[in-house]
N, C-alpha and C positions, 0 to 999 in steps of 0.2 A: 479678767473678763468675767462679767456677771453671768450667772446661770439663770437669771430671773427673766428669761425671754421665752416666748412661745414658739420661736423658730426664726430662721434667717432666710431672707431672699437673696440668692446669690447665683451668679452665672459661672462661678468657679467650677472647674472640672474636678475638684476635690471637695465635695460637700461635707458638711460638718459631721454627718453620721456615717461616713465611710468606715470600713474596717480599720483596725489599728495599723498605724504606719510608724516606722521607726525613723525619727528625724536624722539620725546619724547615717542613714543610707543615702541622704541627699547631698549633692555637691553644695558648696557655699553659695553659688549663684542661684541654684534651685531653691535653697532654703530661704534666701533673701526674697526671691520672687513669691514664694508661698506667704511669707510675712506681709508682703506688700499687696497681696490680692484681697478680694472682697470676702474670701473664706475666713470665718472667725477663728479657725484653728490652722496653724499654731498662732497663739496670741501673746499677750503680755506675760503670762505665767511661763510659757516656754521660752520667750525671749529673756526673761530674768534668769532662768536656769542656764541658758546658753551663755549669758554673760558671766555667770558663776563658773561655768565650765572653762571659759577662757581665763578667768582669774586663777583658777587652780592650775591650769596648764602653764601659765606664765610663772606662777610661784614655783612649780616643779622645775621649770627651765632655769630660773635664777638659782635654785638650790643645786642643780646639777652643775651649773657654771661655777659654783662655789666649792664643789668637791675638790679636795687636795690643796685648798688655799687657806684653810683655817690654821690657827696657831695654838689650839688646845684640843684635848680629847673631848671636852664638853661641847665645844663648838662643832667638832666633827660629828658627834652624836646628833646634835640639833640638825645638821645638814641632812644626815641620813633619815632622821625621823620626818623631816619636812618633805623630802622626796616621796617617802611612803605615804604620808598623810595627804599631800596635795594630789598625788596620783589617784588615791582612793576617792577623794571628793570630785576629782575630774570625771571619773567614771559614773559616780552616783548622780551628779548634776546632769550629765548628758542623758542618763536614763530618765531622770525626772522631767526633762524637757519633753520627751515623748509621752510620758505618763500624764503630764498636764494636758496636752492636746487631746489625748484619748479620754481623759476624765470629762472634759467638756463635751466631747462627742457622745459619751454615755448619757449625759444630761439631756441632750437633744433627742436621743433615741427614747429615753424614758418619757419625755414630754409628748412624744408622738404615739405613745401606746393608746390603744382604744379605751374608751371610758363610757361605753353605751350601757353597761350593766353594773350592778353593785360590785360583783366579783371583779370585773375589769377595772373599775375605779379603785378598788382596794389594792389590786396588783400594781396598778400604775402608781399609786401613792407610795407603796413600799419601795418600788424600784427608783422612783424619783428621790425619795429620802436618802437612799443609799448613794445614788449618783451625786446628789448635792453635797453630801458629806465628803465624798472622795474629792470632789472639785474644790472643796475648802481645805481639805487636809493636805493635798499635794502642794499647793502654794506655801502652806505653812512649813512643810518639809524643805521646800526650796529656800525659804528664808533662813531656816536653821542651818542648812548646809552652807549658805553664804556666810553666816556668822562663823562657822567652823573654819572656813578658808581665811577669814579675817584674823581669827585667833591664831592660826598658823603663821600668817604673814607678819603680825605685829612684832613678835620677839625675834624674827629673822633679820630685821633691819640691821642689828648690831654685828651680824656675821656675814652678811651678804656680800658677794663679789661687787666691789664698787663700780665696776663697769656696767653692771646690770641693775643698779639700785633704782634707776628710773622705771625699769620694768616691774620691779617690786611695788613701786608706788601705783603704777597702772593696775596691777593685780588687785591692790587694796580698793581702788576706786570701783573697779568692776565688781568685786565681791560685795561692796556696800550697795551698789545698784541692784545686785541680785537680791539682797535682803529686802530692800525697800520695795522692789517689784513684787516679791513674794508676799510681803505684808499687805500691799494694796490688793492683790488678787485674792487673798484669803479674806480680807476685810469686806470686800464688796459682795462676797457670797454668804456672809453670816446670816443676812435676812432670809436666805433660801433654806437654811437648816430647819429641820422639824422643831417645833416649839419645845418638845421634851428631850431634844438631843443634848446629852451631857457636855458635848463639845462647846456649847454656848457659854457654859458657866465661867470658864477662866480664859476664854480665847482672846477677849479684848485686852486683858492685862498682858498676855503673852505677846500679842502683836505690838503693843505699845513698848514693851521692853526690848523687843527685837529691833524696832525702828530706832529707838534712842541708842541702843547699844551699837548699832551700825554707824550712826552719826559720830558717836564718840570715838570708836575704834578707827574709823576712816580718818578723822582729824588727827589722831595721834600718829598714825602711820605716815600720813602726808607730811606732818611737821617734822618727823624724824628723817624722812627721806630728803626733804629740803635741806635739813641740817647736814646730812651726810654728803650731799652734793656740794655744799658750800665749804665743808671742812674735811681734812684728811680722814680717811676711814681707818679705824683702829682694829676692827675685828678680823680682817683678812690680810694676807701678805700683799705688799704693794705689787702693782703690775710691773713686770720687767720692761725696761726701755731698750 
């Protein structure tokens, strides 16, 4: 979502400049209703983070379903490390979903600050620069977190429980969507950054690398998952019949 707006007209009962709200306190149905409303928050950045949260949760599930089924100590260690890593990113991304919504709300509040005097205009400019920077940084963090989930998922294909291999593929697709959504939401806010903000210097390259990295990793995981569905799985013990 762009921060380059002077304000929003909305009949939503949850206006964009409400105090911070934790999205994880909402039921699934309430969260979906919030996303579908005319309220600009939560928006695409939060949705991207939530997709990444689901990706990490699915990866953790697949890892837990693989525990006790591996055929080597190395594979068992990978399972344990994946459970720990996926659980960490699940929590991080869920928090980032709320932080993204609140970051945009801060931009709205900053834009509404008075500017009748030189002092007020200076205060407003400082607050707006800080808010715009945060509203760009949070989606960047979301994209990086999504890449971290992909990095955990890719090597796990060879040891994953074959009965849950499709879930691993879904996790990879959701994680890739998280990356691309984070990239888009960071990219659209770059013009709102202060001209002298050092974040501008290398951000375009970082975003391009994240976007390409997600495409490549998603394709590799998807291809590996399809192969493992079509062929006998060698990394875990066969399922008892």
